[in-house]
N, C-alpha and C positions, 0 to 999 in steps of 0.2 A: 472311373468307368462310366461311359455314357449310358443313358437310359435304353437306347436301341440295342447296344451290346448286351446289356443285362437281360433284356427281354429275349433276345435271340439265344443267349446261353441258357436261360430258364427253359425255353421251348426245346432246345437241343437236349438238355438233361432229361426231360420228360420222354422224348423219343428214345434216347439211349436206354432208359429204364424199361420201356416197353419192348425194345429189342432184346435186352438181357432176359426179361421174363419169358421170351419166346425162344431162348437158347442161342441167340446170336450175340457174340461177344467181341467181334472184330470192329470196334467202333472208334479206334484211335485215329487221329489226324484226318477225320472226315468232316465235311461241312454239314450243317443242318439240312441242307437240301438233299445231299447224298444219303444221309441217314433216314430222312423221311421217305425217300424213294425206296430204300431197302425195306423199310417197315411196311410199306404198301405192298411190295412184292411178296413178303413173307405172309402177310395177312391174306393175300389173294391165293397163294399156294395152299394155305391151311383152310380155305373156305370161310374165312371170317368176314369177307367183304360181301355185301349184298349183290 
């Protein structure tokens, strides 16, 4: 596994954990970019973003 793939997987797992903590569990087969976008939307809807 290349270093870039490892780093992206690590970041993806962090975002997935944050999504799961907020009750969103439909994270299969989605890219890091898509997951990150969903996390921002959920945070915005819950008033967690400044």
